[in-house]
Structure formats: structure tokens, C-alpha cells
The first five atom37 places (N, CA, C, CB, O) and aatype in JSON, in Angstrom:
{
  "aatype": [20, 20, 20, 20, 20, 20, 20, 20, 20, 20, 20, 20, 20, 20, 20, 20, 20, 20, 20, 20, 20, 20, 20, 20, 20, 20, 20, 20, 20, 20, 20, 20, 20, 20, 20, 20, 20, 20, 20, 20, 20, 20, 20, 20, 20, 20, 20, 20, 20, 20, 20, 20, 20, 20, 20, 20, 20, 20, 20, 20, 20, 20, 20, 20, 20, 20, 20, 20, 20, 20, 20, 20, 20, 20, 20, 20, 20, 20, 20, 20, 20, 20, 20, 20, 20, 20, 20, 20, 20, 20, 20, 20, 20, 20, 20, 20, 20, 20, 20, 20, 20, 20, 20, 20, 20, 20, 20, 20, 20, 20, 20, 20, 20, 20, 20, 20, 20, 20, 20, 20, 20, 20, 20, 20],
  "atom_mask": [
    [1, 1, 1, 1, 1],
    [1, 1, 1, 1, 1],
    [1, 1, 1, 1, 1],
    [1, 1, 1, 1, 1],
    [1, 1, 1, 1, 1],
    [1, 1, 1, 1, 1],
    [1, 1, 1, 1, 1],
    [1, 1, 1, 1, 1],
    [1, 1, 1, 1, 1],
    [1, 1, 1, 1, 1],
    [1, 1, 1, 1, 1],
    [1, 1, 1, 1, 1],
    [1, 1, 1, 1, 1],
    [1, 1, 1, 1, 1],
    [1, 1, 1, 1, 1],
    [1, 1, 1, 1, 1],
    [1, 1, 1, 1, 1],
    [1, 1, 1, 1, 1],
    [1, 1, 1, 1, 1],
    [1, 1, 1, 1, 1],
    [1, 1, 1, 1, 1],
    [1, 1, 1, 1, 1],
    [1, 1, 1, 1, 1],
    [1, 1, 1, 1, 1],
    [1, 1, 1, 1, 1],
    [1, 1, 1, 1, 1],
    [1, 1, 1, 1, 1],
    [1, 1, 1, 1, 1],
    [1, 1, 1, 1, 1],
    [1, 1, 1, 1, 1],
    [1, 1, 1, 1, 1],
    [1, 1, 1, 1, 1],
    [1, 1, 1, 1, 1],
    [1, 1, 1, 1, 1],
    [1, 1, 1, 1, 1],
    [1, 1, 1, 1, 1],
    [1, 1, 1, 1, 1],
    [1, 1, 1, 1, 1],
    [1, 1, 1, 1, 1],
    [1, 1, 1, 1, 1],
    [1, 1, 1, 1, 1],
    [1, 1, 1, 1, 1],
    [1, 1, 1, 1, 1],
    [1, 1, 1, 1, 1],
    [1, 1, 1, 1, 1],
    [1, 1, 1, 1, 1],
    [1, 1, 1, 1, 1],
    [1, 1, 1, 1, 1],
    [1, 1, 1, 1, 1],
    [1, 1, 1, 1, 1],
    [1, 1, 1, 1, 1],
    [1, 1, 1, 1, 1],
    [1, 1, 1, 1, 1],
    [1, 1, 1, 1, 1],
    [1, 1, 1, 1, 1],
    [1, 1, 1, 1, 1],
    [1, 1, 1, 1, 1],
    [1, 1, 1, 1, 1],
    [1, 1, 1, 1, 1],
    [1, 1, 1, 1, 1],
    [1, 1, 1, 1, 1],
    [1, 1, 1, 1, 1],
    [1, 1, 1, 1, 1],
    [1, 1, 1, 1, 1],
    [1, 1, 1, 1, 1],
    [1, 1, 1, 1, 1],
    [1, 1, 1, 1, 1],
    [1, 1, 1, 1, 1],
    [1, 1, 1, 1, 1],
    [1, 1, 1, 1, 1],
    [1, 1, 1, 1, 1],
    [1, 1, 1, 1, 1],
    [1, 1, 1, 1, 1],
    [1, 1, 1, 1, 1],
    [1, 1, 1, 1, 1],
    [1, 1, 1, 1, 1],
    [1, 1, 1, 1, 1],
    [1, 1, 1, 1, 1],
    [1, 1, 1, 1, 1],
    [1, 1, 1, 1, 1],
    [1, 1, 1, 1, 1],
    [1, 1, 1, 1, 1],
    [1, 1, 1, 1, 1],
    [1, 1, 1, 1, 1],
    [1, 1, 1, 1, 1],
    [1, 1, 1, 1, 1],
    [1, 1, 1, 1, 1],
    [1, 1, 1, 1, 1],
    [1, 1, 1, 1, 1],
    [1, 1, 1, 1, 1],
    [1, 1, 1, 1, 1],
    [1, 1, 1, 1, 1],
    [1, 1, 1, 1, 1],
    [1, 1, 1, 1, 1],
    [1, 1, 1, 1, 1],
    [1, 1, 1, 1, 1],
    [1, 1, 1, 1, 1],
    [1, 1, 1, 1, 1],
    [1, 1, 1, 1, 1],
    [1, 1, 1, 1, 1],
    [1, 1, 1, 1, 1],
    [1, 1, 1, 1, 1],
    [1, 1, 1, 1, 1],
    [1, 1, 1, 1, 1],
    [1, 1, 1, 1, 1],
    [1, 1, 1, 1, 1],
    [1, 1, 1, 1, 1],
    [1, 1, 1, 1, 1],
    [1, 1, 1, 1, 1],
    [1, 1, 1, 1, 1],
    [1, 1, 1, 1, 1],
    [1, 1, 1, 1, 1],
    [1, 1, 1, 1, 1],
    [1, 1, 1, 1, 1],
    [1, 1, 1, 1, 1],
    [1, 1, 1, 1, 1],
    [1, 1, 1, 1, 1],
    [1, 1, 1, 1, 1],
    [1, 1, 1, 1, 1],
    [1, 1, 1, 1, 1],
    [1, 1, 1, 1, 1],
    [1, 1, 1, 1, 1],
    [1, 1, 1, 1, 1],
    [1, 1, 1, 1, 1]
  ],
  "atom_positions": [
    [[0.83, -1.19, 0.0], [0.0, 0.0, 0.0], [0.88, 1.25, 0.0], [-0.95, 0.0, 1.21], [0.55, 2.23, -0.66]],
    [[1.98, 1.21, 0.74], [2.87, 2.38, 0.8], [3.31, 2.78, -0.6], [4.09, 2.09, 1.69], [3.3, 3.97, -0.95]],
    [[3.7, 1.81, -1.4], [4.17, 2.1, -2.76], [3.05, 2.69, -3.59], [4.72, 0.82, -3.43], [3.27, 3.64, -4.35]],
    [[1.87, 2.15, -3.46], [0.74, 2.64, -4.25], [0.37, 4.06, -3.83], [-0.48, 1.71, -4.1], [0.15, 4.92, -4.68]],
    [[0.3, 4.31, -2.52], [-0.02, 5.66, -2.05], [1.06, 6.66, -2.47], [-0.19, 5.68, -0.53], [0.75, 7.73, -3.0]],
    [[2.29, 6.3, -2.23], [3.39, 7.24, -2.44], [3.63, 7.53, -3.92], [4.66, 6.7, -1.82], [3.87, 8.68, -4.3]],
    [[3.57, 6.5, -4.75], [3.97, 6.67, -6.14], [2.82, 6.57, -7.13], [5.0, 5.65, -6.48], [3.03, 6.7, -8.34]],
    [[1.63, 6.36, -6.63], [0.44, 6.28, -7.48], [0.57, 5.23, -8.59], [0.17, 7.64, -8.11], [0.07, 5.4, -9.69]],
    [[1.25, 4.13, -8.26], [1.38, 3.05, -9.23], [0.04, 2.35, -9.38], [2.48, 2.05, -8.81], [-0.74, 2.28, -8.43]],
    [[-0.21, 1.83, -10.57], [-1.53, 1.27, -10.83], [-1.52, -0.19, -11.24], [-2.19, 2.06, -11.87], [-2.51, -0.89, -11.02]],
    [[-0.45, -0.66, -11.83], [-0.47, -2.05, -12.31], [0.39, -2.93, -11.41], [0.02, -2.13, -13.77], [1.27, -2.46, -10.7]],
    [[0.09, -4.22, -11.46], [0.85, -5.19, -10.67], [2.32, -5.16, -11.1], [0.27, -6.62, -10.83], [3.22, -5.25, -10.26]],
    [[2.56, -5.05, -12.39], [3.95, -5.01, -12.89], [4.7, -3.81, -12.34], [3.97, -4.99, -14.42], [5.86, -3.94, -11.94]],
    [[4.06, -2.65, -12.31], [4.72, -1.45, -11.77], [5.04, -1.62, -10.28], [3.83, -0.21, -11.97], [6.14, -1.29, -9.84]],
    [[4.07, -2.13, -9.53], [4.27, -2.31, -8.1], [5.36, -3.35, -7.86], [2.96, -2.74, -7.41], [6.23, -3.16, -7.01]],
    [[5.33, -4.45, -8.61], [6.35, -5.49, -8.46], [7.74, -4.93, -8.74], [6.05, -6.67, -9.41], [8.67, -5.16, -7.97]],
    [[7.88, -4.2, -9.84], [9.18, -3.61, -10.2], [9.67, -2.69, -9.1], [9.08, -2.85, -11.52], [10.84, -2.75, -8.72]],
    [[8.8, -1.84, -8.6], [9.21, -0.86, -7.58], [9.61, -1.55, -6.28], [8.07, 0.13, -7.31], [10.63, -1.19, -5.69]],
    [[8.83, -2.52, -5.85], [9.16, -3.25, -4.61], [10.5, -3.97, -4.76], [8.04, -4.26, -4.26], [11.31, -3.98, -3.83]],
    [[10.72, -4.57, -5.92], [11.92, -5.37, -6.13], [13.2, -4.55, -6.27], [11.74, -6.22, -7.34], [14.29, -5.1, -6.18]],
    [[13.08, -3.26, -6.49], [14.26, -2.4, -6.58], [15.08, -2.44, -5.3], [13.84, -0.97, -6.89], [16.3, -2.31, -5.33]],
    [[14.41, -2.62, -4.17], [15.11, -2.56, -2.89], [15.17, -3.92, -2.17], [14.44, -1.55, -2.0], [15.46, -3.97, -0.98]],
    [[14.9, -4.99, -2.88], [14.89, -6.32, -2.26], [16.05, -7.16, -2.78], [13.56, -7.04, -2.51], [16.33, -7.19, -3.97]],
    [[16.71, -7.85, -1.86], [17.76, -8.78, -2.25], [17.16, -9.99, -2.97], [18.58, -9.25, -1.01], [17.7, -10.48, -3.96]],
    [[16.01, -10.47, -2.45], [15.29, -11.56, -3.09], [13.99, -11.0, -3.67], [15.0, -12.74, -2.08], [13.07, -10.69, -2.92]],
    [[13.92, -10.87, -4.98], [12.73, -10.27, -5.58], [11.46, -11.08, -5.35], [12.94, -10.1, -7.07], [11.48, -12.3, -5.27]],
    [[10.36, -10.35, -5.24], [9.05, -11.0, -5.15], [8.59, -11.36, -6.56], [8.0, -10.09, -4.44], [8.87, -10.64, -7.52]],
    [[7.89, -12.46, -6.66], [7.34, -12.88, -7.93], [6.1, -12.03, -8.26], [6.98, -14.39, -7.9], [5.37, -11.62, -7.36]],
    [[5.89, -11.78, -9.51], [4.72, -11.03, -9.98], [3.44, -11.62, -9.41], [4.67, -11.02, -11.53], [2.55, -10.88, -8.97]],
    [[3.33, -12.95, -9.42], [2.1, -13.6, -8.95], [1.86, -13.37, -7.46], [2.16, -15.1, -9.23], [0.72, -13.31, -7.02]],
    [[2.94, -13.25, -6.69], [2.81, -12.97, -5.26], [2.21, -11.59, -5.06], [4.18, -13.06, -4.55], [1.3, -11.41, -4.24]],
    [[2.72, -10.62, -5.8], [2.19, -9.25, -5.7], [0.75, -9.22, -6.18], [3.06, -8.25, -6.52], [-0.09, -8.54, -5.58]],
    [[0.44, -9.93, -7.26], [-0.93, -10.01, -7.76], [-1.87, -10.59, -6.69], [-0.99, -10.87, -9.03], [-2.97, -10.08, -6.5]],
    [[-1.43, -11.63, -6.0], [-2.24, -12.24, -4.94], [-2.53, -11.24, -3.84], [-1.54, -13.47, -4.36], [-3.67, -11.11, -3.39]],
    [[-1.5, -10.53, -3.4], [-1.68, -9.54, -2.33], [-2.62, -8.43, -2.78], [-0.32, -8.95, -1.89], [-3.52, -8.03, -2.04]],
    [[-2.42, -7.93, -3.99], [-3.29, -6.85, -4.48], [-4.73, -7.34, -4.66], [-2.76, -6.3, -5.81], [-5.66, -6.57, -4.43]],
    [[-4.91, -8.58, -5.05], [-6.26, -9.15, -5.16], [-6.92, -9.24, -3.79], [-6.2, -10.54, -5.81], [-8.11, -8.95, -3.65]],
    [[-6.14, -9.64, -2.79], [-6.69, -9.7, -1.43], [-7.04, -8.31, -0.91], [-5.7, -10.39, -0.48], [-8.05, -8.14, -0.23]],
    [[-6.22, -7.32, -1.22], [-6.54, -5.94, -0.82], [-7.8, -5.45, -1.53], [-5.35, -5.0, -1.15], [-8.54, -4.64, -0.97]],
    [[-8.04, -5.93, -2.74], [-9.27, -5.59, -3.45], [-10.48, -6.23, -2.76], [-9.2, -6.05, -4.93], [-11.51, -5.58, -2.61]],
    [[-10.35, -7.48, -2.33], [-11.44, -8.15, -1.62], [-11.76, -7.44, -0.3], [-11.09, -9.61, -1.35], [-12.91, -7.44, 0.14]],
    [[-10.74, -6.85, 0.31], [-10.93, -6.11, 1.56], [-11.35, -4.67, 1.32], [-9.66, -6.13, 2.38], [-11.49, -3.88, 2.25]],
    [[-11.55, -4.34, 0.04], [-12.03, -3.02, -0.37], [-11.02, -1.9, -0.08], [-13.33, -2.71, 0.31], [-11.41, -0.74, 0.11]],
    [[-9.75, -2.23, -0.05], [-8.7, -1.22, 0.08], [-8.21, -0.78, -1.29], [-7.53, -1.75, 0.92], [-7.68, 0.32, -1.45]],
    [[-8.4, -1.64, -2.27], [-8.11, -1.32, -3.66], [-9.34, -1.68, -4.49], [-6.84, -2.08, -4.18], [-10.18, -2.47, -4.06]],
    [[-9.44, -1.08, -5.65], [-10.41, -1.55, -6.64], [-9.66, -1.63, -7.96], [-11.68, -0.59, -6.74], [-8.63, -0.98, -8.15]],
    [[-10.17, -2.43, -8.88], [-9.47, -2.6, -10.13], [-10.42, -2.6, -11.31], [-8.66, -3.88, -10.12], [-11.62, -2.83, -11.17]],
    [[-9.84, -2.33, -12.46], [-10.55, -2.47, -13.73], [-9.58, -3.07, -14.73], [-11.12, -1.09, -14.23], [-8.38, -2.81, -14.68]],
    [[-10.1, -3.85, -15.6], [-9.26, -4.51, -16.59], [-9.22, -3.68, -17.86], [-9.78, -5.95, -16.89], [-10.25, -3.21, -18.35]],
    [[-8.02, -3.52, -18.37], [-7.83, -2.81, -19.64], [-6.94, -3.69, -20.5], [-7.2, -1.37, -19.42], [-5.72, -3.74, -20.29]],
    [[-7.53, -4.38, -21.45], [-6.78, -5.38, -22.21], [-6.43, -6.53, -21.31], [-5.51, -4.76, -22.84], [-7.3, -7.12, -20.66]],
    [[-5.15, -6.86, -21.25], [-4.68, -7.94, -20.38], [-4.15, -7.43, -19.05], [-3.6, -8.74, -21.08], [-3.6, -8.2, -18.26]],
    [[-4.32, -6.15, -18.79], [-3.73, -5.54, -17.6], [-4.82, -5.04, -16.66], [-2.81, -4.38, -18.0], [-5.8, -4.43, -17.08]],
    [[-4.62, -5.33, -15.38], [-5.5, -4.79, -14.35], [-4.89, -3.49, -13.83], [-5.71, -5.81, -13.19], [-3.7, -3.43, -13.51]],
    [[-5.72, -2.47, -13.75], [-5.31, -1.17, -13.21], [-6.01, -1.0, -11.86], [-5.67, 0.01, -14.19], [-7.23, -1.04, -11.77]],
    [[-5.21, -0.81, -10.83], [-5.71, -0.71, -9.47], [-5.7, 0.74, -9.0], [-4.87, -1.58, -8.52], [-4.84, 1.53, -9.39]],
    [[-6.67, 1.09, -8.18], [-6.69, 2.4, -7.51], [-7.03, 2.17, -6.04], [-7.72, 3.37, -8.19], [-7.71, 1.2, -5.69]],
    [[-6.55, 3.07, -5.21], [-6.83, 2.96, -3.77], [-8.24, 3.47, -3.49], [-5.79, 3.76, -2.94], [-8.76, 4.33, -4.21]],
    [[-8.84, 2.93, -2.45], [-10.17, 3.38, -2.06], [-10.12, 4.3, -0.84], [-11.07, 2.19, -1.77], [-11.08, 5.0, -0.54]],
    [[-8.99, 4.28, -0.13], [-8.8, 5.13, 1.05], [-7.44, 5.81, 0.95], [-8.91, 4.29, 2.37], [-6.47, 5.24, 0.46]],
    [[-7.39, 7.04, 1.42], [-6.09, 7.69, 1.52], [-5.3, 7.03, 2.65], [-6.24, 9.23, 1.77], [-5.86, 6.28, 3.44]],
    [[-4.03, 7.31, 2.7], [-3.21, 6.75, 3.77], [-3.71, 7.23, 5.13], [-1.73, 7.14, 3.59], [-3.7, 6.47, 6.1]],
    [[-4.15, 8.49, 5.2], [-4.68, 9.03, 6.45], [-5.99, 8.35, 6.85], [-4.9, 10.54, 6.32], [-6.19, 8.03, 8.02]],
    [[-6.87, 8.12, 5.88], [-8.12, 7.43, 6.18], [-7.87, 6.0, 6.64], [-9.03, 7.43, 4.94], [-8.53, 5.51, 7.56]],
    [[-6.93, 5.33, 6.01], [-6.58, 3.98, 6.4], [-6.03, 3.97, 7.83], [-5.55, 3.37, 5.42], [-6.39, 3.12, 8.64]],
    [[-5.14, 4.92, 8.12], [-4.58, 5.02, 9.47], [-5.65, 5.26, 10.51], [-3.54, 6.13, 9.53], [-5.62, 4.67, 11.59]],
    [[-6.61, 6.12, 10.19], [-7.7, 6.41, 11.12], [-8.55, 5.16, 11.34], [-8.58, 7.56, 10.58], [-8.96, 4.87, 12.47]],
    [[-8.82, 4.41, 10.28], [-9.62, 3.19, 10.4], [-8.89, 2.15, 11.26], [-9.92, 2.6, 9.01], [-9.5, 1.53, 12.13]],
    [[-7.6, 1.97, 11.01], [-6.82, 1.0, 11.77], [-6.72, 1.41, 13.24], [-5.42, 0.84, 11.17], [-6.82, 0.57, 14.13]],
    [[-6.5, 2.7, 13.47], [-6.41, 3.19, 14.85], [-7.72, 2.98, 15.59], [-6.02, 4.68, 14.86], [-7.73, 2.51, 16.73]],
    [[-8.82, 3.33, 14.94], [-10.13, 3.16, 15.58], [-10.39, 1.69, 15.89], [-11.24, 3.72, 14.67], [-10.94, 1.37, 16.95]],
    [[-9.99, 0.81, 14.98], [-10.19, -0.62, 15.2], [-9.34, -1.12, 16.37], [-9.85, -1.4, 13.93], [-9.81, -1.9, 17.2]],
    [[-8.09, -0.65, 16.44], [-7.2, -1.07, 17.53], [-7.71, -0.57, 18.88], [-5.77, -0.56, 17.29], [-7.69, -1.31, 19.86]],
    [[-8.16, 0.68, 18.92], [-8.68, 1.24, 20.17], [-9.94, 0.49, 20.59], [-8.98, 2.75, 20.02], [-10.1, 0.16, 21.77]],
    [[-10.82, 0.23, 19.64], [-12.05, -0.5, 19.96], [-11.73, -1.88, 20.54], [-12.94, -0.65, 18.71], [-12.37, -2.33, 21.49]],
    [[-10.74, -2.55, 19.96], [-10.35, -3.87, 20.46], [-9.78, -3.79, 21.87], [-9.33, -4.51, 19.51], [-10.1, -4.62, 22.72]],
    [[-8.94, -2.78, 22.13], [-8.38, -2.61, 23.47], [-9.47, -2.31, 24.5], [-7.34, -1.47, 23.47], [-9.46, -2.87, 25.6]],
    [[-10.4, -1.43, 24.13], [-11.47, -1.06, 25.06], [-12.39, -2.25, 25.3], [-12.28, 0.14, 24.51], [-12.82, -2.47, 26.43]],
    [[-12.69, -3.02, 24.25], [-13.51, -4.22, 24.43], [-12.84, -5.21, 25.38], [-13.78, -4.89, 23.08], [-13.49, -5.84, 26.21]],
    [[-11.54, -5.32, 25.24], [-10.82, -6.32, 26.04], [-10.53, -5.86, 27.46], [-9.53, -6.68, 25.35], [-10.65, -6.64, 28.4]],
    [[-10.13, -4.57, 27.62], [-9.65, -4.1, 28.91], [-10.5, -3.0, 29.55], [-8.27, -3.62, 28.77], [-10.25, -2.62, 30.69]],
    [[-11.48, -2.49, 28.84], [-12.39, -1.49, 29.39], [-11.72, -0.18, 29.76], [-13.05, -2.04, 30.57], [-10.85, 0.31, 29.05]],
    [[-12.16, 0.37, 30.9], [-11.7, 1.68, 31.34], [-10.19, 1.78, 31.49], [-12.36, 2.02, 32.64], [-9.63, 2.82, 31.13]],
    [[-9.5, 0.77, 32.02], [-8.03, 0.89, 32.12], [-7.37, 1.15, 30.75], [-7.45, -0.38, 32.73], [-6.36, 1.86, 30.68]],
    [[-7.93, 0.59, 29.7], [-7.37, 0.85, 28.37], [-7.53, 2.32, 28.01], [-8.05, -0.03, 27.31], [-6.6, 2.94, 27.49]],
    [[-8.71, 2.88, 28.28], [-8.93, 4.31, 27.99], [-7.99, 5.19, 28.8], [-10.38, 4.7, 28.3], [-7.43, 6.15, 28.27]],
    [[-7.81, 4.86, 30.06], [-6.9, 5.63, 30.91], [-5.48, 5.54, 30.36], [-6.95, 5.13, 32.37], [-4.77, 6.54, 30.3]],
    [[-5.08, 4.36, 29.96], [-3.74, 4.18, 29.39], [-3.55, 4.98, 28.11], [-3.49, 2.73, 29.11], [-2.49, 5.58, 27.91]],
    [[-4.56, 4.99, 27.25], [-4.49, 5.76, 26.01], [-4.36, 7.24, 26.33], [-5.73, 5.51, 25.12], [-3.52, 7.93, 25.75]],
    [[-5.18, 7.73, 27.23], [-5.13, 9.15, 27.6], [-3.79, 9.51, 28.24], [-6.27, 9.5, 28.55], [-3.28, 10.61, 28.02]],
    [[-3.22, 8.61, 29.03], [-1.92, 8.86, 29.64], [-0.82, 9.02, 28.58], [-1.56, 7.72, 30.59], [0.15, 9.74, 28.8]],
    [[-0.98, 8.36, 27.45], [0.02, 8.43, 26.39], [-0.07, 9.71, 25.56], [-0.1, 7.24, 25.5], [0.88, 10.08, 24.86]],
    [[-1.21, 10.37, 25.63], [-1.39, 11.6, 24.85], [-0.71, 12.77, 25.52], [-2.88, 11.89, 24.65], [-0.62, 12.85, 26.74]],
    [[-0.25, 13.68, 24.7], [0.25, 14.94, 25.24], [-0.99, 15.8, 25.45], [1.31, 15.65, 24.26], [-1.43, 16.52, 24.54]],
    [[-1.56, 15.73, 26.65], [-2.83, 16.39, 26.91], [-2.61, 17.88, 27.12], [-3.53, 15.76, 28.15], [-1.94, 18.32, 28.05]],
    [[-3.2, 18.64, 26.22], [-3.16, 20.09, 26.28], [-4.59, 20.58, 26.46], [-2.51, 20.71, 24.99], [-5.53, 19.81, 26.26]],
    [[-4.77, 21.85, 26.84], [-6.14, 22.36, 26.95], [-6.92, 22.22, 25.64], [-6.11, 23.83, 27.37], [-8.12, 21.94, 25.67]],
    [[-6.25, 22.4, 24.51], [-6.92, 22.26, 23.22], [-7.36, 20.81, 22.99], [-5.99, 22.72, 22.07], [-8.46, 20.55, 22.52]],
    [[-6.47, 19.86, 23.34], [-6.81, 18.44, 23.18], [-7.97, 18.06, 24.09], [-5.58, 17.55, 23.49], [-8.87, 17.32, 23.68]],
    [[-7.97, 18.57, 25.31], [-9.07, 18.29, 26.25], [-10.38, 18.85, 25.7], [-8.77, 18.89, 27.65], [-11.42, 18.19, 25.79]],
    [[-10.34, 20.04, 25.13], [-11.56, 20.62, 24.53], [-12.08, 19.76, 23.4], [-11.29, 22.04, 24.03], [-13.28, 19.52, 23.3]],
    [[-11.17, 19.3, 22.54], [-11.59, 18.45, 21.41], [-12.16, 17.13, 21.9], [-10.41, 18.2, 20.45], [-13.18, 16.65, 21.39]],
    [[-11.51, 16.52, 22.9], [-12.01, 15.26, 23.46], [-13.38, 15.45, 24.1], [-11.03, 14.7, 24.49], [-14.28, 14.62, 23.93]],
    [[-13.55, 16.54, 24.83], [-14.83, 16.83, 25.46], [-15.91, 16.99, 24.4], [-14.74, 18.1, 26.33], [-17.02, 16.47, 24.56]],
    [[-15.6, 17.7, 23.33], [-16.56, 17.88, 22.24], [-16.91, 16.54, 21.61], [-16.0, 18.85, 21.17], [-18.08, 16.28, 21.31]],
    [[-15.91, 15.69, 21.4], [-16.17, 14.37, 20.82], [-17.03, 13.51, 21.73], [-14.86, 13.66, 20.52], [-17.93, 12.81, 21.27]],
    [[-16.75, 13.57, 23.02], [-17.53, 12.77, 23.97], [-18.99, 13.21, 24.02], [-16.92, 12.86, 25.36], [-19.87, 12.39, 24.29]],
    [[-19.24, 14.48, 23.77], [-20.6, 14.99, 23.84], [-21.33, 14.96, 22.51], [-20.59, 16.36, 24.35], [-22.51, 15.27, 22.45]],
    [[-20.64, 14.58, 21.44], [-21.26, 14.63, 20.12], [-21.93, 13.31, 19.77], [-20.23, 14.98, 19.05], [-21.73, 12.28, 20.42]],
    [[-22.74, 13.38, 18.73], [-23.4, 12.18, 18.21], [-22.33, 11.28, 17.59], [-24.51, 12.54, 17.17], [-21.3, 11.78, 17.13]],
    [[-22.57, 9.97, 17.56], [-21.61, 9.07, 16.9], [-21.42, 9.48, 15.44], [-22.09, 7.61, 16.98], [-22.37, 9.84, 14.75]],
    [[-20.18, 9.42, 15.0], [-19.88, 9.77, 13.61], [-20.31, 8.64, 12.7], [-18.38, 10.07, 13.43], [-20.26, 7.47, 13.1]],
    [[-20.75, 8.96, 11.48], [-21.14, 7.91, 10.53], [-19.99, 6.93, 10.31], [-21.58, 8.52, 9.19], [-18.85, 7.34, 10.1]],
    [[-20.3, 5.65, 10.37], [-19.31, 4.63, 10.1], [-18.53, 4.17, 11.32], [-18.37, 5.12, 9.09], [-17.83, 3.16, 11.24]],
    [[-18.63, 4.88, 12.45], [-17.83, 4.48, 13.6], [-18.35, 3.2, 14.23], [-17.81, 5.59, 14.64], [-17.62, 2.51, 14.94]],
    [[-19.61, 2.86, 13.98], [-20.14, 1.62, 14.51], [-19.74, 0.42, 13.66], [-21.65, 1.7, 14.62], [-20.02, -0.72, 14.01]],
    [[-19.07, 0.7, 12.53], [-18.67, -0.39, 11.64], [-17.16, -0.56, 11.61], [-19.19, -0.13, 10.24], [-16.63, -1.16, 10.67]],
    [[-16.48, -0.08, 12.59], [-15.02, -0.16, 12.63], [-14.55, -1.59, 12.56], [-14.49, 0.5, 13.89], [-13.51, -1.85, 11.95]],
    [[-15.24, -2.51, 13.16], [-14.78, -3.89, 13.29], [-14.96, -4.7, 12.02], [-15.49, -4.56, 14.41], [-14.44, -5.82, 11.95]],
    [[-15.66, -4.2, 10.99], [-15.92, -5.02, 9.84], [-14.66, -5.4, 9.06], [-16.87, -4.32, 8.93], [-14.65, -6.41, 8.36]],
    [[-13.6, -4.62, 9.18], [-12.36, -4.92, 8.5], [-11.23, -5.18, 9.48], [-11.98, -3.79, 7.56], [-10.08, -4.87, 9.18]],
    [[-11.54, -5.74, 10.64], [-10.53, -5.86, 11.68], [-9.4, -6.81, 11.32], [-11.18, -6.31, 12.96], [-8.36, -6.79, 11.97]],
    [[-9.57, -7.65, 10.29], [-8.49, -8.55, 9.94], [-7.53, -7.96, 8.92], [-9.05, -9.84, 9.41], [-6.74, -8.69, 8.32]],
    [[-7.59, -6.64, 8.71], [-6.67, -6.01, 7.79], [-5.3, -6.16, 8.32], [-7.01, -4.55, 7.56], [-4.34, -5.69, 7.69]]
  ]
}
């Protein structure tokens, strides 16, 4: 995903070539195709066929993906450990008056669209 986000590569061949530039043992084209196909099934990529070539595009920006993964990880921690997990997360933040205001606003606001579906892609 990093290569696709950073360089806007679209084909399996382009991604394979770019990844293999920095690898001592190159990945096979079919391996990269398998991974990209799985990312498509997880709705992180989508593709269209043009001749014999599949052209892939991302469905989420890197920031959106990071937010989704973070939300999923936090939800899992809170489900497993409850309030101590929340306290631990807050302890790790550099809590400033501005951050406290934003957190207070979030706690008092309506649930954001899609936040109840964070777990649907938890195996990413």
C-alpha cells in the first residue's frame, strides 16, 4: 500500500518492479498479484481490466486507512480491557487544553457515521 499511495502506481507489474528495486530476493509477480487481489477483496483497492492488464486504484487515503486502523485497535483494546485501556491511552497523549476541549466535544457529540462499523475490516 505504501508504494501505491506514495507513487500512485496502478499495475501489478509497476508495483512489483518498484518493490523489487530494494529487495535482495525479488518477489514474484504472482505474489504481488495475490496480495493486491486480497486488498481488493478487503475493499482497500479496486481494479478495472484494460486489455490484459489490471489497473488498481486505492479506495482510502493513507490518512483514512490510518484512522480506520487506529479506531479498530482502540475498539479492540477497550472491548478487552475497558476503562483501564482508555486511561492508558489518555496517559500516552500529550494532553493540552486544546486536546481536552476536542475530546470533550467528541464525547458529547453524536456518533460519527461509520464508527459503529469499525470492526468489519478488523483482519486487515
